[in-house]
N, CA, C and O atoms as a Tinker XYZ file with bonds, in Angstrom:
   368  protein
     1  N    -68.543000  -23.583000   76.139000    73     2
     2  CA   -69.856000  -24.534000   76.527000    64     1     3
     3  C    -70.216000  -24.184000   77.802000    63     2     4     5
     4  O    -69.196000  -24.147000   78.490000    81     3
     5  N    -71.143000  -23.926000   78.399000    73     3     6
     6  CA   -72.426000  -23.754000   79.181000    64     5     7
     7  C    -71.877000  -24.761000   80.400000    63     6     8     9
     8  O    -71.353000  -25.859000   80.212000    81     7
     9  N    -72.142000  -24.074000   81.798000    73     7    10
    10  CA   -71.912000  -24.863000   83.120000    64     9    11
    11  C    -72.361000  -25.900000   82.923000    63    10    12    13
    12  O    -71.535000  -26.786000   83.143000    81    11
    13  N    -73.770000  -26.424000   82.446000    73    11    14
    14  CA   -74.821000  -28.047000   82.257000    64    13    15
    15  C    -73.888000  -28.398000   81.361000    63    14    16    17
    16  O    -73.267000  -29.289000   81.940000    81    15
    17  N    -73.471000  -28.265000   80.442000    73    15    18
    18  CA   -73.143000  -29.047000   79.078000    64    17    19
    19  C    -71.162000  -29.737000   80.394000    63    18    20    21
    20  O    -70.560000  -30.777000   80.662000    81    19
    21  N    -71.089000  -28.434000   80.654000    73    19    22
    22  CA   -69.808000  -28.932000   81.266000    64    21    23
    23  C    -69.670000  -30.292000   82.125000    63    22    24    25
    24  O    -68.898000  -31.251000   82.093000    81    23
    25  N    -70.859000  -29.895000   82.962000    73    23    26
    26  CA   -71.632000  -31.162000   83.763000    64    25    27
    27  C    -72.069000  -32.434000   83.231000    63    26    28    29
    28  O    -72.098000  -33.531000   83.788000    81    27
    29  N    -72.474000  -32.033000   81.815000    73    27    30
    30  CA   -73.650000  -33.026000   81.329000    64    29    31
    31  C    -71.353000  -34.317000   80.696000    63    30    32    33
    32  O    -70.982000  -35.488000   80.772000    81    31
    33  N    -70.759000  -33.066000   80.241000    73    31    34
    34  CA   -70.177000  -33.886000   79.991000    64    33    35
    35  C    -68.858000  -34.789000   80.759000    63    34    36    37
    36  O    -68.421000  -35.898000   80.451000    81    35
    37  N    -68.449000  -33.905000   81.803000    73    35    38
    38  CA   -67.592000  -34.567000   83.208000    64    37    39
    39  C    -67.959000  -36.403000   83.280000    63    38    40    41
    40  O    -68.975000  -37.075000   83.461000    81    39
    41  N    -66.347000  -36.716000   82.998000    73    39    42
    42  CA   -66.429000  -38.264000   83.312000    64    41    43
    43  C    -65.968000  -38.249000   85.006000    63    42    44    45
    44  O    -65.408000  -37.396000   85.695000    81    43
    45  N    -66.617000  -39.939000   85.363000    73    43    46
    46  CA   -65.751000  -39.744000   86.544000    64    45    47
    47  C    -64.978000  -40.053000   86.688000    63    46    48    49
    48  O    -64.594000  -40.578000   85.643000    81    47
    49  N    -63.780000  -40.191000   87.944000    73    47    50
    50  CA   -63.019000  -40.196000   87.872000    64    49    51
    51  C    -62.436000  -41.677000   87.478000    63    50    52    53
    52  O    -63.439000  -42.385000   87.390000    81    51
    53  N    -61.225000  -42.504000   87.188000    73    51    54
    54  CA   -60.532000  -43.834000   86.879000    64    53    55
    55  C    -60.357000  -44.487000   88.343000    63    54    56    57
    56  O    -59.556000  -44.323000   89.263000    81    55
    57  N    -61.400000  -45.245000   88.141000    73    55    58
    58  CA   -60.859000  -46.622000   89.910000    64    57    59
    59  C    -59.487000  -47.499000   89.576000    63    58    60    61
    60  O    -59.604000  -48.611000   89.062000    81    59
    61  N    -58.729000  -47.177000   89.760000    73    59    62
    62  CA   -58.167000  -48.071000   89.996000    64    61    63
    63  C    -57.904000  -49.728000   90.182000    63    62    64    65
    64  O    -57.776000  -49.969000   91.383000    81    63
    65  N    -57.825000  -50.530000   89.632000    73    63    66
    66  CA   -57.905000  -51.729000   89.545000    64    65    67
    67  C    -56.428000  -52.514000   90.536000    63    66    68    69
    68  O    -56.219000  -53.651000   90.957000    81    67
    69  N    -56.031000  -51.843000   90.561000    73    67    70
    70  CA   -53.957000  -52.034000   90.584000    64    69    71
    71  C    -54.883000  -51.770000   92.782000    63    70    72    73
    72  O    -54.182000  -52.721000   93.129000    81    71
    73  N    -55.140000  -51.637000   93.234000    73    71    74
    74  CA   -55.138000  -51.600000   95.020000    64    73    75
    75  C    -56.496000  -51.226000   94.881000    63    74    76    77
    76  O    -57.184000  -50.632000   94.051000    81    75
    77  N    -56.688000  -51.926000   96.275000    73    75    78
    78  CA   -58.188000  -53.256000   97.090000    64    77    79
    79  C    -58.487000  -51.269000   97.653000    63    78    80    81
    80  O    -57.565000  -50.464000   97.528000    81    79
    81  N    -59.343000  -51.007000   98.004000    73    79    82
    82  CA   -60.102000  -50.229000   99.066000    64    81    83
    83  C    -59.597000  -49.744000   99.725000    63    82    84    85
    84  O    -59.634000  -48.535000   99.954000    81    83
    85  N    -58.467000  -51.211000  100.632000    73    83    86
    86  CA   -57.586000  -50.230000  101.869000    64    85    87
    87  C    -56.233000  -49.802000  101.373000    63    86    88    89
    88  O    -55.211000  -49.903000  102.052000    81    87
    89  N    -56.282000  -49.316000  100.143000    73    87    90
    90  CA   -54.943000  -49.632000   99.693000    64    89    91
    91  C    -53.645000  -50.298000   99.361000    63    90    92    93
    92  O    -52.491000  -49.870000   99.371000    81    91
    93  N    -54.279000  -51.752000   98.991000    73    91    94
    94  CA   -52.867000  -52.693000   99.475000    64    93    95
    95  C    -52.886000  -52.996000   97.938000    63    94    96    97
    96  O    -53.884000  -53.062000   97.221000    81    95
    97  N    -51.804000  -53.138000   97.642000    73    95    98
    98  CA   -51.170000  -52.703000   95.655000    64    97    99
    99  C    -51.339000  -55.361000   96.100000    63    98   100   101
   100  O    -50.809000  -56.263000   96.749000    81    99
   101  N    -52.831000  -54.995000   94.755000    73    99   102
   102  CA   -53.023000  -56.397000   94.241000    64   101   103
   103  C    -51.899000  -57.602000   93.278000    63   102   104   105
   104  O    -51.772000  -57.333000   92.083000    81   103
   105  N    -51.427000  -58.383000   93.612000    73   103   106
   106  CA   -50.237000  -58.756000   92.718000    64   105   107
   107  C    -51.253000  -59.325000   91.267000    63   106   108   109
   108  O    -52.419000  -59.714000   91.209000    81   107
   109  N    -50.124000  -59.141000   90.149000    73   107   110
   110  CA   -50.372000  -59.460000   89.097000    64   109   111
   111  C    -51.389000  -60.955000   88.980000    63   110   112   113
   112  O    -52.584000  -61.008000   88.690000    81   111
   113  N    -50.979000  -61.452000   89.125000    73   111   114
   114  CA   -50.988000  -63.162000   89.152000    64   113   115
   115  C    -53.016000  -63.303000   89.650000    63   114   116   117
   116  O    -53.917000  -64.076000   89.326000    81   115
   117  N    -52.927000  -62.202000   90.467000    73   115   118
   118  CA   -54.256000  -62.375000   92.092000    64   117   119
   119  C    -55.185000  -61.552000   90.678000    63   118   120   121
   120  O    -56.207000  -62.190000   90.422000    81   119
   121  N    -55.064000  -60.761000   90.105000    73   119   122
   122  CA   -55.893000  -59.819000   89.291000    64   121   123
   123  C    -56.744000  -60.437000   88.583000    63   122   124   125
   124  O    -57.915000  -60.796000   88.712000    81   123
   125  N    -55.519000  -60.529000   87.394000    73   123   126
   126  CA   -55.518000  -61.653000   85.716000    64   125   127
   127  C    -56.715000  -63.105000   86.485000    63   126   128   129
   128  O    -57.681000  -63.553000   85.866000    81   127
   129  N    -56.234000  -63.635000   88.082000    73   127   130
   130  CA   -57.324000  -65.103000   88.266000    64   129   131
   131  C    -58.796000  -64.360000   88.293000    63   130   132   133
   132  O    -59.746000  -64.889000   87.716000    81   131
   133  N    -59.012000  -62.438000   89.367000    73   131   134
   134  CA   -60.219000  -61.854000   89.019000    64   133   135
   135  C    -60.563000  -61.833000   87.987000    63   134   136   137
   136  O    -61.765000  -61.976000   87.762000    81   135
   137  N    -59.835000  -61.685000   87.158000    73   135   138
   138  CA   -60.320000  -61.189000   86.485000    64   137   139
   139  C    -61.076000  -62.382000   84.915000    63   138   140   141
   140  O    -62.121000  -61.969000   84.412000    81   139
   141  N    -60.721000  -63.150000   84.579000    73   139   142
   142  CA   -60.755000  -64.341000   84.166000    64   141   143
   143  C    -60.514000  -63.778000   82.618000    63   142   144   145
   144  O    -61.437000  -63.812000   81.804000    81   143
   145  N    -59.057000  -63.201000   82.242000    73   143   146
   146  CA   -58.615000  -63.160000   81.243000    64   145   147
   147  C    -57.524000  -65.107000   81.146000    63   146   148   149
   148  O    -57.193000  -65.750000   80.150000    81   147
   149  N    -57.414000  -65.264000   81.920000    73   147   150
   150  CA   -56.359000  -66.584000   82.158000    64   149   151
   151  C    -57.287000  -67.666000   81.940000    63   150   152   153
   152  O    -56.824000  -68.771000   82.226000    81   151
   153  N    -58.686000  -67.644000   81.432000    73   151   154
   154  CA   -59.279000  -68.916000   81.062000    64   153   155
   155  C    -59.954000  -68.712000   79.835000    63   154   156   157
   156  O    -60.897000  -69.379000   79.411000    81   155
   157  N    -59.495000  -67.899000   79.382000    73   155   158
   158  CA   -59.588000  -68.012000   77.962000    64   157   159
   159  C    -58.208000  -68.488000   77.129000    63   158   160   161
   160  O    -56.996000  -68.584000   77.323000    81   159
   161  N    -59.483000  -68.788000   75.768000    73   159   162
   162  CA   -58.275000  -69.932000   75.073000    64   161   163
   163  C    -58.333000  -68.179000   73.496000    63   162   164   165
   164  O    -59.182000  -67.595000   72.823000    81   163
   165  N    -56.825000  -68.135000   73.724000    73   163   166
   166  CA   -56.274000  -67.902000   72.390000    64   165   167
   167  C    -56.766000  -68.587000   70.934000    63   166   168   169
   168  O    -56.281000  -69.690000   70.682000    81   167
   169  N    -57.381000  -68.202000   70.294000    73   167   170
   170  CA   -57.877000  -68.147000   68.727000    64   169   171
   171  C    -57.023000  -67.441000   67.129000    63   170   172   173
   172  O    -57.233000  -66.489000   66.378000    81   171
   173  N    -56.399000  -68.131000   67.186000    73   171   174
   174  CA   -55.710000  -67.202000   65.848000    64   173   175
   175  C    -56.047000  -67.904000   64.203000    63   174   176   177
   176  O    -56.044000  -69.021000   63.687000    81   175
   177  N    -56.204000  -67.098000   63.970000    73   175   178
   178  CA   -56.856000  -66.581000   62.479000    64   177   179
   179  C    -56.581000  -67.860000   60.946000    63   178   180   181
   180  O    -57.273000  -67.529000   59.983000    81   179
   181  N    -56.177000  -68.459000   60.829000    73   179   182
   182  CA   -55.780000  -69.126000   59.524000    64   181   183
   183  C    -55.115000  -68.050000   59.122000    63   182   184   185
   184  O    -53.924000  -68.074000   59.434000    81   183
   185  N    -55.273000  -67.637000   58.864000    73   183   186
   186  CA   -55.376000  -66.697000   57.500000    64   185   187
   187  C    -53.526000  -65.591000   58.393000    63   186   188   189
   188  O    -52.673000  -64.912000   57.821000    81   187
   189  N    -53.612000  -65.782000   59.159000    73   187   190
   190  CA   -52.461000  -65.107000   59.535000    64   189   191
   191  C    -51.389000  -65.735000   59.815000    63   190   192   193
   192  O    -50.389000  -65.273000   60.364000    81   191
   193  N    -51.604000  -66.997000   59.377000    73   191   194
   194  CA   -50.372000  -68.659000   58.881000    64   193   195
   195  C    -50.317000  -68.012000   57.030000    63   194   196   197
   196  O    -49.177000  -67.767000   56.633000    81   195
   197  N    -51.401000  -67.784000   56.075000    73   195   198
   198  CA   -51.057000  -67.314000   55.283000    64   197   199
   199  C    -50.593000  -66.712000   55.031000    63   198   200   201
   200  O    -49.815000  -66.850000   54.088000    81   199
   201  N    -50.793000  -65.160000   55.958000    73   199   202
   202  CA   -49.956000  -63.673000   55.876000    64   201   203
   203  C    -48.211000  -63.850000   56.021000    63   202   204   205
   204  O    -47.232000  -63.586000   55.323000    81   203
   205  N    -48.498000  -64.509000   57.476000    73   203   206
   206  CA   -46.924000  -65.319000   57.174000    64   205   207
   207  C    -46.106000  -66.089000   56.235000    63   206   208   209
   208  O    -44.902000  -65.836000   56.214000    81   207
   209  N    -46.455000  -66.764000   55.652000    73   207   210
   210  CA   -46.592000  -67.856000   54.390000    64   209   211
   211  C    -46.007000  -66.648000   53.228000    63   210   212   213
   212  O    -44.947000  -66.704000   52.606000    81   211
   213  N    -46.897000  -65.729000   53.174000    73   211   214
   214  CA   -47.060000  -64.908000   51.730000    64   213   215
   215  C    -45.760000  -63.970000   52.131000    63   214   216   217
   216  O    -44.858000  -63.653000   51.355000    81   215
   217  N    -45.872000  -63.600000   53.525000    73   215   218
   218  CA   -44.625000  -63.453000   53.792000    64   217   219
   219  C    -43.011000  -62.572000   54.131000    63   218   220   221
   220  O    -42.427000  -61.553000   54.499000    81   219
   221  N    -42.948000  -64.090000   53.601000    73   219   222
   222  CA   -41.917000  -64.643000   54.334000    64   221   223
   223  C    -41.488000  -64.742000   52.468000    63   222   224   225
   224  O    -40.703000  -63.901000   52.030000    81   223
   225  N    -42.034000  -65.735000   51.583000    73   223   226
   226  CA   -42.218000  -65.415000   50.516000    64   225   227
   227  C    -41.405000  -65.092000   50.001000    63   226   228   229
   228  O    -40.306000  -65.609000   49.802000    81   227
   229  N    -42.118000  -63.570000   49.512000    73   227   230
   230  CA   -42.218000  -61.770000   49.038000    64   229   231
   231  C    -40.694000  -61.961000   49.565000    63   230   232   233
   232  O    -39.813000  -62.290000   48.770000    81   231
   233  N    -40.432000  -61.747000   50.896000    73   231   234
   234  CA   -39.121000  -62.010000   51.931000    64   233   235
   235  C    -38.018000  -62.594000   50.170000    63   234   236   237
   236  O    -37.287000  -62.383000   49.203000    81   235
   237  N    -38.556000  -63.143000   50.750000    73   235   238
   238  CA   -37.332000  -64.294000   49.776000    64   237   239
   239  C    -37.044000  -63.919000   48.023000    63   238   240   241
   240  O    -36.047000  -63.828000   47.307000    81   239
   241  N    -37.856000  -63.839000   47.923000    73   239   242
   242  CA   -38.003000  -63.144000   46.169000    64   241   243
   243  C    -36.408000  -61.292000   46.541000    63   242   244   245
   244  O    -35.357000  -60.802000   46.126000    81   243
   245  N    -37.554000  -61.138000   47.618000    73   243   246
   246  CA   -36.815000  -59.506000   47.442000    64   245   247
   247  C    -35.570000  -59.888000   47.793000    63   246   248   249
   248  O    -34.809000  -59.618000   46.864000    81   247
   249  N    -35.057000  -60.346000   48.617000    73   247   250
   250  CA   -33.318000  -60.316000   48.919000    64   249   251
   251  C    -33.102000  -61.806000   47.643000    63   250   252   253
   252  O    -32.462000  -62.555000   48.381000    81   251
   253  N    -33.234000  -62.528000   46.411000    73   251   254
   254  CA   -33.119000  -63.441000   45.621000    64   253   255
   255  C    -32.279000  -62.199000   44.432000    63   254   256   257
   256  O    -31.198000  -62.169000   43.844000    81   255
   257  N    -34.203000  -60.756000   44.582000    73   255   258
   258  CA   -34.044000  -60.059000   43.290000    64   257   259
   259  C    -32.288000  -59.025000   44.350000    63   258   260   261
   260  O    -31.064000  -58.945000   44.244000    81   259
   261  N    -32.761000  -58.806000   44.720000    73   259   262
   262  CA   -30.983000  -58.009000   45.237000    64   261   263
   263  C    -30.026000  -58.894000   45.448000    63   262   264   265
   264  O    -29.122000  -58.356000   46.086000    81   263
   265  N    -29.894000  -59.547000   45.307000    73   263   266
   266  CA   -28.465000  -60.706000   45.066000    64   265   267
   267  C    -28.517000  -60.445000   44.023000    63   266   268   269
   268  O    -27.587000  -59.796000   43.544000    81   267
   269  N    -29.636000  -60.836000   43.203000    73   267   270
   270  CA   -28.703000  -60.538000   41.264000    64   269   271
   271  C    -28.918000  -59.345000   41.568000    63   270   272   273
   272  O    -28.074000  -59.190000   42.451000    81   271
   273  N    -29.556000  -58.178000   41.451000    73   271   274
   274  CA   -28.999000  -57.237000   41.271000    64   273   275
   275  C    -28.196000  -56.439000   41.519000    63   274   276   277
   276  O    -28.360000  -55.319000   41.037000    81   275
   277  N    -26.922000  -56.720000   42.430000    73   275   278
   278  CA   -24.941000  -56.779000   42.955000    64   277   279
   279  C    -24.578000  -57.593000   41.749000    63   278   280   281
   280  O    -23.650000  -57.307000   40.992000    81   279
   281  N    -25.602000  -58.926000   41.586000    73   279   282
   282  CA   -24.437000  -60.147000   40.603000    64   281   283
   283  C    -23.963000  -58.953000   39.456000    63   282   284   285
   284  O    -22.767000  -59.017000   39.174000    81   283
   285  N    -24.660000  -57.991000   38.835000    73   283   286
   286  CA   -25.093000  -57.587000   37.499000    64   285   287
   287  C    -24.185000  -56.463000   38.176000    63   286   288   289
   288  O    -23.047000  -56.901000   38.006000    81   287
   289  N    -24.110000  -55.614000   38.650000    73   287   290
   290  CA   -23.773000  -54.232000   39.343000    64   289   291
   291  C    -22.445000  -54.509000   39.167000    63   290   292   293
   292  O    -21.723000  -53.678000   38.616000    81   291
   293  N    -21.864000  -55.933000   39.693000    73   291   294
   294  CA   -20.106000  -55.907000   39.510000    64   293   295
   295  C    -20.072000  -56.790000   38.646000    63   294   296   297
   296  O    -18.991000  -57.378000   38.652000    81   295
   297  N    -20.936000  -57.226000   37.732000    73   295   298
   298  CA   -20.347000  -57.715000   36.167000    64   297   299
   299  C    -19.718000  -56.739000   35.357000    63   298   300   301
   300  O    -18.596000  -56.663000   34.858000    81   299
   301  N    -21.371000  -55.534000   35.344000    73   299   302
   302  CA   -20.737000  -54.555000   35.009000    64   301   303
   303  C    -19.422000  -53.268000   35.176000    63   302   304   305
   304  O    -18.918000  -52.589000   34.282000    81   303
   305  N    -19.184000  -53.266000   36.399000    73   303   306
   306  CA   -18.413000  -52.386000   37.390000    64   305   307
   307  C    -16.985000  -53.555000   37.292000    63   306   308   309
   308  O    -15.920000  -53.146000   37.755000    81   307
   309  N    -17.029000  -54.807000   36.758000    73   307   310
   310  CA   -15.600000  -55.805000   36.121000    64   309   311
   311  C    -15.944000  -54.806000   34.711000    63   310   312   313
   312  O    -15.023000  -54.128000   34.254000    81   311
   313  N    -16.860000  -54.778000   34.278000    73   311   314
   314  CA   -16.501000  -55.362000   32.385000    64   313   315
   315  C    -15.643000  -53.324000   32.331000    63   314   316   317
   316  O    -14.548000  -53.071000   31.829000    81   315
   317  N    -16.397000  -52.490000   32.861000    73   315   318
   318  CA   -15.547000  -51.273000   32.833000    64   317   319
   319  C    -14.476000  -52.110000   33.214000    63   318   320   321
   320  O    -13.927000  -52.722000   32.297000    81   319
   321  N    -14.056000  -52.274000   34.366000    73   319   322
   322  CA   -12.541000  -52.557000   34.615000    64   321   323
   323  C    -11.753000  -53.199000   33.249000    63   322   324   325
   324  O    -10.638000  -53.010000   32.764000    81   323
   325  N    -12.538000  -53.779000   33.001000    73   323   326
   326  CA   -11.646000  -53.892000   31.534000    64   325   327
   327  C    -11.419000  -53.278000   30.352000    63   326   328   329
   328  O    -10.498000  -53.450000   29.553000    81   327
   329  N    -12.431000  -52.477000   30.313000    73   327   330
   330  CA   -12.638000  -51.395000   29.215000    64   329   331
   331  C    -11.752000  -50.852000   29.472000    63   330   332   333
   332  O    -10.933000  -51.160000   28.606000    81   331
   333  N    -11.220000  -50.040000   30.287000    73   331   334
   334  CA   -10.376000  -48.556000   31.061000    64   333   335
   335  C     -8.875000  -49.401000   31.274000    63   334   336   337
   336  O     -7.822000  -48.801000   31.061000    81   335
   337  N     -8.878000  -50.611000   31.642000    73   335   338
   338  CA    -6.626000  -51.395000   31.656000    64   337   339
   339  C     -6.986000  -51.365000   30.339000    63   338   340   341
   340  O     -6.204000  -50.624000   29.742000    81   339
   341  N     -8.089000  -51.987000   29.366000    73   339   342
   342  CA    -7.747000  -51.993000   27.114000    64   341   343
   343  C     -7.091000  -50.746000   26.774000    63   342   344   345
   344  O     -6.150000  -50.392000   26.064000    81   343
   345  N     -8.077000  -50.128000   27.674000    73   343   346
   346  CA    -7.822000  -47.563000   26.633000    64   345   347
   347  C     -6.580000  -47.950000   27.682000    63   346   348   349
   348  O     -5.969000  -48.833000   27.080000    81   347
   349  N     -6.237000  -47.831000   28.338000    73   347   350
   350  CA    -4.896000  -47.694000   28.637000    64   349   351
   351  C     -3.597000  -48.361000   28.779000    63   350   352   353
   352  O     -2.549000  -47.954000   29.280000    81   351
   353  N     -3.987000  -49.801000   28.067000    73   351   354
   354  CA    -2.826000  -50.371000   27.236000    64   353   355
   355  C     -2.711000  -49.672000   25.506000    63   354   356   357
   356  O     -1.702000  -49.380000   24.863000    81   355
   357  N     -4.128000  -49.573000   25.143000    73   355   358
   358  CA    -3.808000  -48.483000   23.970000    64   357   359
   359  C     -3.285000  -47.593000   24.329000    63   358   360   361
   360  O     -2.393000  -47.709000   23.489000    81   359
   361  N     -3.033000  -46.829000   24.801000    73   359   362
   362  CA    -2.485000  -45.453000   25.009000    64   361   363
   363  C     -0.790000  -45.573000   25.114000    63   362   364   365
   364  O      0.079000  -44.804000   24.702000    81   363
   365  N     -0.694000  -46.841000   25.828000    73   363   366
   366  CA     0.754000  -46.960000   26.135000    64   365   367
   367  C      1.040000  -47.281000   25.223000    63   366   368
   368  O      2.225000  -47.525000   24.998000    81   367
């Protein structure tokens, strides 16, 4: 880069709004009051509620599927155990 390009790309240093010109720290509530953020009302999109409900339903279905899978695995393990015991009885 040339010197001219470097000077054009030079950004001014950040001015912190944490302190005023005399160097005193400004409390957070005072900064927010002057900023105007506290005056704005937060609007939540109605799709957020739909998304939350869809995620809840999906979570419930996933839990049910996991539970059903665990039950099937338990039943299969019991059947295998019974078969193994029967084979041992036949051998004895």
